[in-house]
C-alpha positions as semicolon CSV with decimal commas, in nm:
position;residue;x (nm);y (nm);z (nm)
1;M;-3,310;-1,308;12,044
2;Q;-3,222;-1,143;11,714
3;K;-3,446;-1,232;11,421
4;R;-3,309;-1,443;11,139
5;T;-3,255;-1,276;10,804
6;I;-3,426;-1,396;10,487
7;L;-3,340;-1,266;10,140
8;V;-3,636;-1,272;9,899
9;V;-3,546;-1,257;9,529
10;D;-3,835;-1,201;9,285
11;D;-3,883;-0,971;8,987
12;T;-4,251;-0,906;9,073
13;A;-4,312;-0,621;9,316
14;D;-4,642;-0,768;9,436
15;N;-4,474;-1,097;9,521
16;L;-4,197;-0,916;9,710
17;S;-4,454;-0,716;9,906
18;L;-4,666;-1,023;9,981
19;L;-4,372;-1,229;10,103
20;A;-4,232;-0,941;10,306
21;D;-4,565;-0,897;10,485
22;L;-4,587;-1,271;10,552
23;L;-4,233;-1,304;10,692
24;K;-4,175;-0,974;10,871
25;D;-4,331;-1,080;11,202
26;F;-4,087;-1,370;11,235
27;Y;-3,774;-1,266;11,042
28;R;-3,575;-0,973;10,912
29;V;-3,651;-0,950;10,542
30;R;-3,423;-0,823;10,264
31;L;-3,553;-0,784;9,910
32;A;-3,397;-0,801;9,563
33;N;-3,591;-0,769;9,240
34;S;-3,337;-0,948;9,017
35;G;-3,076;-1,221;9,033
36;E;-2,798;-0,973;8,956
37;K;-2,891;-0,745;9,246
38;A;-2,911;-1,041;9,480
39;L;-2,559;-1,160;9,388
40;T;-2,421;-0,805;9,418
41;A;-2,575;-0,765;9,764
42;L;-2,435;-1,099;9,879
43;A;-2,089;-1,018;9,746
44;S;-2,067;-0,671;9,899
45;G;-2,242;-0,716;10,232
46;D;-2,070;-0,839;10,546
47;E;-2,380;-1,008;10,683
48;L;-2,515;-1,303;10,490
49;P;-2,883;-1,403;10,510
50;D;-2,982;-1,719;10,693
51;L;-3,201;-1,836;10,403
52;I;-3,289;-1,730;10,047
53;L;-3,634;-1,750;9,883
54;L;-3,562;-1,748;9,510
55;D;-3,792;-1,712;9,209
56;V;-3,698;-1,913;8,896
57;V;-3,825;-1,708;8,603
58;M;-3,666;-1,361;8,608
59;P;-3,525;-1,124;8,347
60;G;-3,149;-1,153;8,314
61;L;-3,016;-1,427;8,541
62;S;-3,272;-1,699;8,610
63;G;-3,319;-1,846;8,956
64;Y;-3,140;-2,164;8,843
65;E;-2,832;-1,962;8,737
66;V;-2,832;-1,765;9,064
67;C;-2,852;-2,087;9,267
68;E;-2,569;-2,243;9,068
69;R;-2,343;-1,943;9,139
70;L;-2,434;-1,943;9,507
71;K;-2,349;-2,311;9,544
72;S;-2,019;-2,270;9,361
73;N;-1,909;-1,990;9,597
74;V;-1,756;-2,105;9,928
75;R;-1,886;-1,795;10,100
76;T;-2,254;-1,857;10,008
77;Q;-2,280;-2,229;9,939
78;A;-2,411;-2,309;10,290
79;I;-2,708;-2,071;10,268
80;P;-3,028;-2,275;10,224
81;V;-3,210;-2,186;9,902
82;I;-3,583;-2,247;9,858
83;F;-3,722;-2,205;9,510
84;L;-4,063;-2,032;9,520
85;T;-4,202;-2,044;9,168
86;G;-4,501;-2,101;8,945
87;M;-4,312;-2,377;8,757
88;S;-4,456;-2,692;8,912
89;S;-4,353;-2,985;8,689
90;E;-4,147;-3,272;8,826
91;E;-3,873;-3,189;8,574
92;D;-3,851;-2,830;8,702
93;E;-3,842;-2,945;9,065
94;S;-3,577;-3,209;8,993
95;K;-3,361;-2,951;8,818
96;G;-3,389;-2,710;9,111
97;L;-3,303;-2,973;9,373
98;A;-3,015;-3,101;9,159
99;L;-2,863;-2,752;9,167
100;G;-2,846;-2,772;9,546
101;A;-3,173;-2,610;9,654
102;A;-3,298;-2,717;9,995
103;D;-3,664;-2,717;9,887
104;Y;-3,888;-2,639;9,592
105;I;-4,233;-2,484;9,645
106;A;-4,483;-2,427;9,365
107;K;-4,701;-2,112;9,365
108;P;-4,962;-2,035;9,485
109;V;-4,847;-2,148;9,828
110;S;-5,031;-2,168;10,158
111;P;-4,874;-1,921;10,407
112;P;-4,866;-2,178;10,693
113;I;-4,690;-2,431;10,470
114;L;-4,435;-2,174;10,350
115;L;-4,359;-2,065;10,707
116;A;-4,329;-2,429;10,814
117;R;-4,084;-2,511;10,537
118;V;-3,879;-2,201;10,606
119;Q;-3,868;-2,293;10,975
120;T;-3,774;-2,650;10,883
121;Q;-3,479;-2,538;10,673
122;L;-3,361;-2,301;10,945
123;L;-3,383;-2,583;11,197
124;V;-3,185;-2,801;10,961
125;R;-2,925;-2,529;10,923
126;D;-2,912;-2,492;11,300
127;A;-2,855;-2,863;11,326
128;L;-2,582;-2,839;11,065
129;G;-2,432;-2,545;11,249
130;L;-2,447;-2,737;11,574
131;L;-2,281;-3,033;11,412
132;E;-2,006;-2,821;11,258
133;A;-1,947;-2,650;11,593
134;Q;-1,913;-2,987;11,754
135;N;-1,673;-3,090;11,479
136;I;-1,450;-2,789;11,549
137;Q;-1,463;-2,838;11,925
138;L;-1,396;-3,207;11,923
139;G;-1,128;-3,194;11,653
140;D;-0,904;-3,497;11,691
141;Q;-1,166;-3,682;11,890
142;V;-1,407;-3,662;11,596
143;R;-1,143;-3,793;11,363
144;R;-1,074;-4,082;11,600
145;T;-1,440;-4,162;11,610
146;G;-1,515;-4,149;11,239
147;L;-1,784;-4,409;11,274
148;A;-1,970;-4,196;11,527
149;L;-1,945;-3,897;11,294
150;G;-2,076;-4,107;11,008
151;E;-2,373;-4,203;11,220
152;A;-2,432;-3,839;11,314
153;R;-2,423;-3,736;10,950
154;A;-2,664;-4,015;10,865
155;K;-2,897;-3,894;11,137
156;L;-2,868;-3,540;11,011
157;A;-2,946;-3,654;10,659
158;K;-3,239;-3,847;10,798
159;L;-3,355;-3,537;10,983
160;V;-3,339;-3,332;10,663
161;E;-3,521;-3,602;10,470
162;I;-3,792;-3,628;10,734
163;G;-3,828;-3,249;10,758
164;I;-3,887;-3,217;10,384
165;A;-4,129;-3,510;10,383
166;L;-4,324;-3,375;10,680
167;G;-4,377;-3,049;10,496
168;R;-4,533;-3,239;10,207
169;D;-4,747;-3,495;10,391
170;T;-5,117;-3,425;10,345
171;D;-5,246;-3,714;10,557
172;R;-5,230;-3,667;10,934
173;Q;-5,188;-4,038;11,012
174;A;-4,911;-4,073;10,755
175;L;-4,740;-3,766;10,902
176;M;-4,742;-3,909;11,256
177;K;-4,618;-4,245;11,133
178;R;-4,333;-4,084;10,938
179;A;-4,232;-3,868;11,236
180;L;-4,224;-4,158;11,483
181;L;-4,041;-4,395;11,252
182;G;-3,790;-4,118;11,192
183;A;-3,751;-4,061;11,566
184;R;-3,695;-4,433;11,617
185;D;-3,424;-4,437;11,349
186;I;-3,250;-4,122;11,473
187;A;-3,260;-4,221;11,841
188;N;-3,200;-4,590;11,758
189;C;-3,455;-4,702;12,018
190;E;-3,694;-4,991;12,064
191;A;-4,030;-4,811;12,056
192;V;-4,169;-4,459;12,006
193;S;-4,516;-4,332;12,095
194;L;-4,688;-4,003;12,020
195;F;-4,922;-3,839;12,270
196;V;-5,137;-3,548;12,148
197;R;-5,314;-3,284;12,351
198;T;-5,693;-3,308;12,334
199;P;-5,953;-3,027;12,362
200;A;-6,033;-3,170;12,707
201;N;-5,676;-3,084;12,819
202;T;-5,561;-3,444;12,834
203;L;-5,285;-3,639;12,661
204;R;-5,403;-3,921;12,438
205;M;-5,177;-4,179;12,272
206;A;-5,235;-4,120;11,902
207;Y;-4,974;-4,349;11,745
208;S;-4,707;-4,600;11,843
209;T;-4,437;-4,776;11,641
210;H;-4,490;-5,086;11,856
211;E;-4,796;-5,275;11,733
212;R;-4,883;-5,405;12,079
213;M;-4,890;-5,056;12,232
214;A;-5,232;-4,971;12,091
215;A;-5,304;-4,607;12,009
216;G;-5,586;-4,462;12,215
217;S;-5,522;-4,704;12,501
218;M;-5,396;-4,429;12,731
219;E;-5,531;-4,085;12,816
220;L;-5,364;-3,874;13,086
221;P;-5,496;-3,557;13,256
222;L;-5,272;-3,251;13,236
223;E;-5,370;-3,080;13,559
224;A;-5,082;-3,046;13,803
225;P;-5,093;-3,324;14,072
226;K;-5,196;-3,219;14,422
227;S;-4,948;-3,264;14,702
228;G;-5,010;-3,517;14,976
229;E;-5,195;-3,768;14,759
230;G;-4,931;-4,041;14,749
231;A;-4,786;-4,197;14,435
232;D;-5,089;-4,095;14,228
233;A;-4,990;-3,732;14,287
234;R;-4,664;-3,775;14,099
235;D;-4,633;-3,684;13,733
236;R;-4,587;-3,940;13,464
237;I;-4,317;-3,864;13,206
238;A;-4,550;-3,750;12,925
239;Q;-4,744;-3,530;13,168
240;R;-4,425;-3,365;13,300
241;V;-4,299;-3,293;12,948
242;A;-4,637;-3,153;12,838
243;R;-4,678;-2,929;13,141
244;T;-4,322;-2,795;13,154
245;G;-4,235;-2,797;12,784
246;A;-3,893;-2,941;12,873
247;T;-3,728;-3,260;12,755
248;V;-3,710;-3,537;13,020
249;V;-3,446;-3,814;13,020
250;I;-3,461;-4,125;13,241
251;N;-3,148;-4,341;13,222
252;D;-3,269;-4,617;13,456
253;A;-3,641;-4,686;13,458
254;R;-3,606;-4,991;13,681
255;V;-3,632;-4,780;13,996
256;S;-3,984;-4,714;14,123
257;S;-3,948;-4,341;14,059
258;A;-3,700;-4,092;13,925
259;N;-3,692;-3,714;13,951
260;G;-4,030;-3,727;14,130
261;L;-4,190;-3,912;13,837
262;D;-4,422;-4,211;13,865
263;L;-4,283;-4,474;13,626
264;D;-4,506;-4,766;13,724
265;P;-4,782;-4,700;13,463
266;L;-4,521;-4,679;13,184
267;R;-4,359;-5,001;13,302
268;R;-4,693;-5,181;13,304
269;L;-4,784;-5,058;12,956
270;A;-4,445;-5,146;12,811
271;E;-4,425;-5,485;12,976
272;A;-4,773;-5,571;12,846
273;A;-4,629;-5,509;12,499
274;G;-4,326;-5,728;12,574
275;I;-4,082;-5,444;12,646
276;S;-3,878;-5,397;12,964
277;P;-3,821;-5,021;12,984
278;L;-3,472;-4,922;13,094
279;S;-3,414;-4,581;12,935
280;V;-3,681;-4,326;12,843
281;L;-3,667;-3,996;12,654
282;G;-3,965;-3,757;12,640
283;V;-3,955;-3,462;12,396
284;P;-4,224;-3,190;12,368
285;L;-4,396;-3,090;12,045
286;K;-4,397;-2,710;12,049
287;P;-4,500;-2,507;11,741
288;R;-4,439;-2,135;11,697
289;D;-4,648;-2,012;11,990
290;G;-4,461;-2,236;12,235
291;K;-4,772;-2,418;12,361
292;V;-4,708;-2,792;12,389
293;I;-4,944;-2,980;12,157
294;G;-4,802;-3,326;12,219
295;V;-4,516;-3,543;12,340
296;I;-4,288;-3,793;12,167
297;L;-4,196;-4,070;12,412
298;M;-3,897;-4,293;12,320
299;I;-3,821;-4,617;12,507
300;N;-3,493;-4,811;12,532
301;A;-3,203;-4,663;12,338
302;Q;-2,991;-4,933;12,173
303;D;-2,618;-4,942;12,111
304;S;-2,567;-4,916;11,735
305;R;-2,294;-5,181;11,738
306;T;-2,412;-5,436;11,994
307;G;-2,787;-5,375;12,010
308;A;-2,775;-5,366;12,389
309;I;-3,016;-5,137;12,578
310;C;-2,832;-4,828;12,699
311;P;-2,898;-4,468;12,814
312;F;-2,989;-4,213;12,548
313;D;-2,679;-4,038;12,412
314;P;-2,696;-3,668;12,513
315;E;-2,575;-3,578;12,165
316;I;-2,884;-3,735;12,012
317;I;-3,127;-3,521;12,212
318;G;-3,073;-3,217;11,990
319;F;-3,169;-3,420;11,684
320;T;-3,482;-3,553;11,851
321;E;-3,581;-3,204;11,962
322;A;-3,530;-3,074;11,608
323;L;-3,745;-3,357;11,475
324;A;-4,008;-3,283;11,740
325;A;-4,011;-2,917;11,634
326;E;-4,056;-3,016;11,269
327;T;-4,335;-3,254;11,364
328;A;-4,506;-2,990;11,577
329;M;-4,498;-2,741;11,291
330;A;-4,637;-2,997;11,048
331;L;-4,917;-3,101;11,286
332;E;-5,007;-2,740;11,356
333;N;-5,022;-2,674;10,982
334;H;-5,259;-2,968;10,946
335;E;-5,477;-2,832;11,224
336;L;-5,480;-2,488;11,065
337;L;-5,572;-2,633;10,726
338;D;-5,842;-2,852;10,882
339;A;-5,982;-2,552;11,066
340;Q;-5,975;-2,350;10,744
341;R;-6,155;-2,628;10,555
342;N;-6,415;-2,666;10,831
343;L;-6,474;-2,291;10,837
344;T;-6,510;-2,282;10,458
345;D;-6,752;-2,574;10,454
346;S;-6,957;-2,423;10,737
347;M;-6,982;-2,089;10,558
348;I;-7,087;-2,265;10,238
349;R;-7,362;-2,456;10,418
350;M;-7,466;-2,136;10,595
351;L;-7,495;-1,954;10,260
352;A;-7,690;-2,240;10,102
353;G;-7,923;-2,247;10,403
354;A;-7,968;-1,871;10,389
355;I;-8,069;-1,890;10,022
356;D;-8,334;-2,151;10,099
357;T;-8,449;-1,966;10,412
358;K;-8,478;-1,642;10,213
359;S;-8,781;-1,785;10,037
360;P;-9,040;-2,001;10,216
361;Y;-9,113;-2,162;9,881
362;T;-8,763;-2,284;9,795
363;G;-8,661;-2,408;10,139
364;G;-8,446;-2,718;10,106
365;H;-8,361;-2,684;9,736
366;C;-7,994;-2,605;9,801
367;A;-7,977;-2,908;10,031
368;R;-8,174;-3,160;9,821
369;V;-7,996;-3,098;9,490
370;P;-7,649;-3,176;9,634
371;E;-7,779;-3,491;9,802
372;L;-7,922;-3,619;9,474
373;A;-7,603;-3,519;9,289
374;F;-7,386;-3,706;9,540
375;M;-7,600;-4,019;9,506
376;L;-7,570;-4,014;9,127
377;A;-7,196;-3,937;9,133
378;E;-7,128;-4,226;9,372
379;E;-7,323;-4,461;9,147
380;A;-7,139;-4,334;8,838
381;E;-6,806;-4,415;9,004
382;R;-6,915;-4,779;9,034
383;V;-6,968;-4,818;8,658
384;R;-6,694;-5,025;8,495
385;E;-6,791;-5,011;8,127
386;G;-6,918;-4,765;7,870
387;P;-6,875;-4,385;7,872
388;L;-6,862;-4,375;8,254
389;A;-6,595;-4,645;8,294
390;D;-6,313;-4,396;8,350
391;F;-6,510;-4,154;8,566
392;A;-6,402;-4,118;8,928
393;F;-6,301;-3,854;9,178
394;K;-5,946;-3,971;9,241
395;T;-5,899;-3,810;9,581
396;E;-6,108;-3,689;9,871
397;Q;-6,009;-3,337;9,769
398;E;-6,172;-3,385;9,427
399;W;-6,486;-3,507;9,603
400;R;-6,476;-3,201;9,827
401;E;-6,442;-2,978;9,520
402;F;-6,757;-3,135;9,373
403;R;-6,944;-3,113;9,702
404;I;-6,867;-2,742;9,737
405;G;-6,974;-2,680;9,376
406;A;-7,302;-2,860;9,444
407;W;-7,369;-2,671;9,766
408;L;-7,302;-2,338;9,591
409;H;-7,489;-2,414;9,268
410;D;-7,750;-2,148;9,346
411;C;-7,547;-1,902;9,553
412;G;-7,627;-1,630;9,296
413;K;-7,989;-1,639;9,415
414;V;-7,890;-1,408;9,700
415;T;-7,911;-1,133;9,434
416;T;-8,262;-1,236;9,316
417;P;-8,550;-1,050;9,484
418;E;-8,771;-1,279;9,688
419;Y;-9,092;-1,153;9,525
420;V;-8,958;-1,257;9,183
421;V;-8,853;-1,603;9,298
422;D;-9,190;-1,653;9,468
423;K;-9,409;-1,480;9,208
424;A;-9,733;-1,678;9,219
425;T;-9,956;-1,444;9,014
426;K;-9,888;-1,222;8,715
427;L;-9,954;-0,895;8,898
428;E;-9,755;-0,987;9,206
429;T;-9,459;-0,774;9,306
430;I;-9,413;-0,730;9,679
431;V;-9,795;-0,747;9,699
432;N;-10,054;-0,886;9,461
433;R;-10,172;-0,581;9,263
434;I;-10,502;-0,749;9,171
435;H;-10,641;-0,573;9,481
436;E;-10,566;-0,232;9,325
437;I;-10,747;-0,331;9,006
438;R;-11,039;-0,475;9,206
439;T;-11,071;-0,136;9,379
440;R;-11,108;0,030;9,036
441;F;-11,389;-0,212;8,955
442;E;-11,546;-0,120;9,288
443;V;-11,528;0,248;9,183
444;L;-11,696;0,171;8,851
445;L;-11,969;-0,027;9,028
446;R;-12,037;0,262;9,267
447;D;-12,041;0,504;8,972
448;A;-12,307;0,282;8,816
449;K;-12,509;0,287;9,137
450;V;-12,481;0,666;9,157
451;R;-12,609;0,695;8,798
452;E;-12,908;0,475;8,890
453;L;-12,997;0,692;9,186
454;E;-12,943;1,018;8,995
455;T;-13,173;0,894;8,717
456;V;-13,453;0,818;8,968
457;L;-13,408;1,155;9,143
458;A;-13,430;1,334;8,808
459;G;-13,768;1,170;8,744
460;G;-13,655;0,892;8,515
461;S;-13,786;0,538;8,511
462;A;-13,678;0,356;8,829
463;A;-13,724;0,016;8,661
464;Q;-13,510;0,112;8,362
465;A;-13,245;0,264;8,587
466;R;-13,242;-0,052;8,797
467;A;-13,213;-0,274;8,490
468;D;-12,924;-0,066;8,354
469;F;-12,746;-0,091;8,690
470;E;-12,789;-0,467;8,714
471;R;-12,664;-0,513;8,358
472;R;-12,359;-0,298;8,435
473;Q;-12,303;-0,483;8,762
474;A;-12,308;-0,823;8,591
475;Q;-12,065;-0,700;8,325
476;L;-11,820;-0,565;8,582
477;H;-11,832;-0,885;8,789
478;E;-11,778;-1,093;8,476
479;D;-11,490;-0,874;8,356
480;F;-11,317;-0,871;8,693
481;A;-11,354;-1,249;8,725
482;F;-11,189;-1,280;8,384
483;V;-10,903;-1,043;8,480
484;A;-10,856;-1,231;8,808
485;E;-10,845;-1,561;8,619
486;C;-10,581;-1,420;8,381
487;N;-10,379;-1,312;8,684
488;L;-10,339;-1,673;8,798
489;G;-10,131;-1,779;8,500
490;G;-10,130;-2,121;8,341
491;E;-9,984;-2,343;8,074
492;S;-10,092;-2,111;7,792
493;M;-10,306;-1,804;7,710
494;D;-10,468;-1,777;7,368
495;E;-10,494;-1,461;7,161
496;A;-10,869;-1,430;7,224
497;H;-10,806;-1,380;7,593
498;V;-10,545;-1,112;7,518
499;T;-10,793;-0,934;7,288
500;R;-11,058;-0,936;7,560
501;L;-10,807;-0,802;7,813
502;R;-10,726;-0,511;7,581
503;A;-11,095;-0,436;7,542
504;I;-11,149;-0,433;7,919
505;A;-10,843;-0,210;7,953
506;Q;-11,020;0,059;7,745
507;E;-11,272;0,110;8,024
508;T;-11,198;0,429;8,216
509;W;-11,246;0,547;8,569
510;L;-11,220;0,887;8,732
511;R;-10,934;0,955;8,977
512;H;-10,991;1,246;9,216
513;F;-10,678;1,217;9,433
514;D;-10,318;1,315;9,357
515;D;-10,129;0,993;9,272
516;R;-9,792;1,146;9,368
517;L;-9,859;1,201;9,735
518;G;-9,687;0,969;9,982
519;L;-9,441;0,832;9,728
520;S;-9,073;0,758;9,786
521;H;-8,803;0,951;9,608
522;E;-8,753;0,670;9,356
523;E;-9,128;0,637;9,287
524;L;-9,152;1,013;9,226
525;R;-8,859;0,991;8,985
526;L;-9,042;0,724;8,786
527;H;-9,366;0,926;8,779
528;E;-9,177;1,226;8,639
529;K;-9,160;1,035;8,308
530;T;-9,517;1,163;8,246
531;P;-9,658;1,514;8,299
532;R;-9,882;1,569;8,600
533;A;-10,251;1,540;8,502
534;G;-10,515;1,775;8,632
535;L;-10,777;1,643;8,875
536;P;-11,008;1,475;8,837
537;A;-10,819;1,261;8,586
538;R;-10,972;0,992;8,367
539;E;-10,758;0,679;8,346
540;N;-10,781;0,338;8,182
541;L;-10,900;0,048;8,392
542;L;-10,582;-0,148;8,301
543;A;-10,273;0,037;8,188
544;D;-9,905;0,010;8,101
545;Q;-9,765;0,334;8,241
546;P;-9,415;0,479;8,181
547;Y;-9,354;0,459;8,556
548;H;-9,401;0,083;8,534
549;L;-9,071;0,060;8,342
550;I;-8,761;0,024;8,563
551;D;-8,439;0,102;8,376
552;R;-8,142;-0,132;8,384
553;H;-7,797;-0,006;8,475
554;K;-7,616;0,089;8,155
555;T;-7,308;-0,116;8,253
556;D;-7,514;-0,434;8,287
557;D;-7,476;-0,568;7,930
558;G;-7,448;-0,939;8,014
559;G;-7,073;-0,956;7,958
560;D;-6,951;-1,260;7,766
561;F;-7,256;-1,470;7,849
562;K;-7,495;-1,595;7,583
563;L;-7,787;-1,504;7,808
564;K;-7,837;-1,132;7,734
565;P;-8,047;-0,898;7,950
566;P;-8,368;-0,735;7,818
567;R;-8,389;-0,359;7,784
568;Y;-8,561;-0,299;8,120
569;L;-8,472;-0,433;8,461
570;Y;-8,843;-0,470;8,542
571;N;-9,166;-0,403;8,351
572;R;-9,462;-0,376;8,588
573;G;-9,720;-0,277;8,328
574;E;-10,059;-0,419;8,421
575;L;-10,175;-0,516;8,073
576;Y;-9,824;-0,633;7,986
577;N;-9,814;-0,871;8,283
578;L;-10,173;-0,994;8,254
579;S;-10,098;-1,087;7,890
580;I;-9,811;-1,323;7,984
581;Q;-9,859;-1,630;7,763
582;R;-9,727;-1,899;7,998
583;G;-9,686;-1,903;8,375
584;T;-9,659;-1,586;8,583
585;L;-9,318;-1,445;8,486
586;N;-9,263;-1,179;8,222
587;A;-8,945;-1,163;8,013
588;E;-8,767;-0,929;8,255
589;E;-8,848;-1,144;8,557
590;R;-8,759;-1,466;8,376
591;F;-8,419;-1,316;8,294
592;K;-8,384;-1,208;8,658
593;I;-8,451;-1,567;8,765
594;N;-8,210;-1,709;8,507
595;E;-7,952;-1,444;8,591
596;H;-7,884;-1,617;8,922
597;I;-7,656;-1,858;8,740
598;I;-7,456;-1,566;8,595
599;Q;-7,424;-1,418;8,941
600;T;-7,322;-1,760;9,075
601;I;-7,040;-1,782;8,820
602;R;-6,930;-1,423;8,874
603;M;-6,927;-1,462;9,253
604;L;-6,727;-1,784;9,245
605;E;-6,485;-1,677;8,971
606;S;-6,408;-1,359;9,164
607;M;-6,294;-1,563;9,465
608;P;-5,920;-1,647;9,499
609;L;-5,988;-2,021;9,499
610;P;-5,686;-2,249;9,551
611;D;-5,589;-2,494;9,278
612;D;-5,775;-2,781;9,444
613;L;-6,102;-2,584;9,421
614;K;-6,058;-2,433;9,073
615;R;-6,347;-2,635;8,925
616;V;-6,604;-2,517;9,180
617;P;-6,736;-2,243;8,942
618;E;-6,773;-2,505;8,668
619;Y;-6,964;-2,750;8,885
620;A;-7,185;-2,475;9,030
621;G;-7,244;-2,278;8,710
622;T;-7,333;-2,532;8,440
623;H;-7,652;-2,704;8,560
624;H;-7,867;-2,500;8,317
625;E;-7,655;-2,589;8,014
626;T;-7,762;-2,860;7,766
627;L;-7,571;-3,107;7,550
628;T;-7,707;-2,937;7,238
629;G;-7,578;-2,589;7,326
630;S;-7,930;-2,450;7,379
631;G;-7,883;-2,392;7,751
632;Y;-7,761;-2,091;7,942
633;P;-7,576;-1,881;8,044
634;R;-7,295;-1,967;7,800
635;G;-7,458;-2,208;7,557
636;L;-7,201;-2,481;7,618
637;T;-7,212;-2,804;7,415
638;A;-7,163;-3,168;7,510
639;A;-6,787;-3,151;7,447
640;Q;-6,760;-2,868;7,701
641;L;-6,962;-3,032;7,978
642;S;-6,788;-3,265;8,223
643;I;-6,961;-3,563;8,383
644;P;-6,998;-3,383;8,720
645;A;-7,159;-3,087;8,538
646;R;-7,404;-3,326;8,364
647;I;-7,485;-3,488;8,698
648;M;-7,569;-3,147;8,845
649;A;-7,813;-3,075;8,559
650;I;-8,011;-3,395;8,619
651;A;-8,020;-3,338;8,995
652;D;-8,140;-2,978;8,959
653;I;-8,417;-3,061;8,710
654;F;-8,551;-3,361;8,899
655;E;-8,558;-3,177;9,231
656;A;-8,744;-2,885;9,071
657;L;-9,004;-3,116;8,917
658;T;-9,079;-3,300;9,241
659;A;-9,045;-3,016;9,495
660;R;-9,359;-2,958;9,703
661;D;-9,274;-2,602;9,807
662;R;-9,311;-2,400;9,483
663;P;-9,595;-2,142;9,462
664;Y;-9,602;-2,138;9,082
665;Q;-9,647;-2,509;9,016
666;K;-9,794;-2,820;9,165
667;A;-9,544;-3,090;9,260
668;K;-9,523;-3,360;8,992
669;S;-9,579;-3,725;9,066
670;L;-9,275;-3,952;9,044
671;S;-9,385;-4,105;8,713
672;T;-9,459;-3,763;8,561
673;A;-9,122;-3,627;8,673
674;V;-8,941;-3,926;8,518
675;Q;-9,143;-3,885;8,198
676;I;-9,052;-3,515;8,172
677;L;-8,689;-3,589;8,247
678;H;-8,700;-3,849;7,969
679;Q;-8,823;-3,577;7,733
680;F;-8,515;-3,375;7,826
681;K;-8,311;-3,681;7,736
682;T;-8,475;-3,732;7,395
683;R;-8,425;-3,364;7,310
684;G;-8,055;-3,399;7,391
685;H;-8,067;-3,167;7,689
686;I;-7,934;-3,410;7,951
687;D;-7,684;-3,695;7,941
688;P;-7,867;-4,015;7,829
689;V;-7,620;-4,252;7,998
690;L;-7,653;-4,076;8,333
691;F;-8,031;-4,064;8,294
692;D;-8,042;-4,441;8,237
693;L;-7,814;-4,493;8,539
694;F;-8,043;-4,266;8,743
695;L;-8,329;-4,508;8,672
696;S;-8,158;-4,847;8,657
697;S;-7,971;-4,793;8,984
698;G;-8,295;-4,707;9,166
699;I;-8,167;-4,363;9,271
700;Y;-8,491;-4,201;9,155
701;L;-8,688;-4,416;9,399
702;T;-8,440;-4,381;9,686
703;Y;-8,458;-4,003;9,651
704;A;-8,838;-4,010;9,626
705;R;-8,878;-4,211;9,946
706;R;-8,644;-3,976;10,128
707;Y;-8,770;-3,635;10,010
708;M;-9,106;-3,663;9,831
709;D;-9,459;-3,676;9,971
710;P;-9,580;-4,038;9,976
711;A;-9,881;-3,926;9,771
712;Q;-9,645;-3,829;9,488
713;I;-9,479;-4,169;9,468
714;D;-9,645;-4,389;9,209
715;T;-9,528;-4,677;8,991
716;V;-9,268;-4,603;8,722
717;E;-9,214;-4,845;8,435
718;I;-8,848;-4,760;8,381
719;S;-8,804;-5,012;8,096
720;K;-8,979;-4,784;7,847
721;Y;-8,739;-4,500;7,927
722;L;-8,409;-4,688;7,911
723;G;-8,179;-4,720;7,612
């Protein structure tokens, strides 16, 4: 069968290429990059396209002007026109449809939906062509039966109306209801039921227009019946249609069987609903690949004038098959979209799980923060007064957008080295370098012992040599204990400790081995910053060496973010790290930790997110901002932070305070965590209304009982924190 021809008119080459690639497997595609060229091609060519996809905004003639000329020309007025444009207002759509367009689709468009709507319009045109052919063939008979023609036109109009509506329905149940009610109107029958194919290869009744024929009350196997098994071996109507993909018509269902079909189960079901089945029409639902995904079963055609039960008019079957094809396409599109959503959600959860699994000390963070955020968001939706009165996610899609943002709030951590995230001591990189420094102390202690023995062998005083050794030994043990204590980090480190560290660093030891043997290429490159020393070489006990400085890529300037990178990517200087004033992270590592939010935003903003997920980067990338503008990475203020973004900030802080799996801090008790969160509130860092709701609703306690160690949960007097 020859492919249909579609003319695509768009002034953007990328759009033409994209649409051509999308359509070429199903249709012959012709392209025009302006309205003028399209009209010229239509006027000069002998073969007209079957459908036109038309952009609105183009240089020269606009899409509206092109459509108006097409509809005013007898030769081209029957060609269906679908506007495909970025202009999405109701006024623009109304204008396009008023000019005679068959459909109006706003960019960006889902490929399955576009293909479905194109197919729908071609089916409609086929139906129109079929009707016109019948008009020509019947001639005088049609004129004598004007009423019948009027009914046919009404059915055709209904078919067009249903086809357009099916392409726009976003709810599966609403789609099935619309399709079956439309089938009932077109076929003018007493009842219509929809059977869908299940993963278990059965047919299940999913919807019925007759309230007493309950959906789900019937499930039929699709395996072919075995011969020689009596009446049970005969097909039922829905089974026959599903297995063969062919329409089945029964004009008299009163007989026990017809065409080898077992009609008794249908009779029993219908009669239980108060219907006496006389005529039955079964139509398959077949999308593009031809596999039957369901069956529409219509019972008891009615005469439009008398209401009497009668056989189904053969002329109506084409309309019902067209409607079934439209319904099949719409259902398949829903399944494709559902599968796409499920795949996306699964990948998001997989990524969040991978981030937590990457570090044994942050396991569960990417799962707990969303749960707490969802609890607070649901509670905020219940508020009916004050600043939160108007807050609500209006649709399930808006909820999904927030959920995805919450799940991905730390996706940038995939770029953060594990040893930085988990840094528990100041000298820790991949290993804790305190062992290297301890070895130097061991060398100094052995040097002291050697001096003692050499003094005795040279005839010196053994007692004095022993006393000198013991004094040196005590000093080294004391100094190393101090260095080791500094390595642990803490709330603060005073200047006296830094001064003592510098004094200890002036101690020297003698290195006899080449420090460039066994190094990787990158390590050797770093060591080339200093000239090679002769051996033995005297070195400081603690040192900040040039090879401790890891350069940052020159292109990494922080972009348009307020959070700017330090000069070096990493600084592994020993004295530099041991002198860290608070905690275990130096400035470079703290930036590397904070940079995860920049990477989160960059990763998400680089994705071609559809319109219904456009706020995912906002929800995921603002939980370190504050209402005062002192946060990062962009320094946003209260006016720039939405309620969902403020919810994410509270959830992230509270989870971090109470988490039991962090190497660099002890988990806070519930009361301490609430007190610290209150300090964030008083400093204007978090939303005060949401904080009060967090306490007054009891969410803090619900979360604690679910995720915190019972030993952490103590009494919280929330009254002193509210208001």
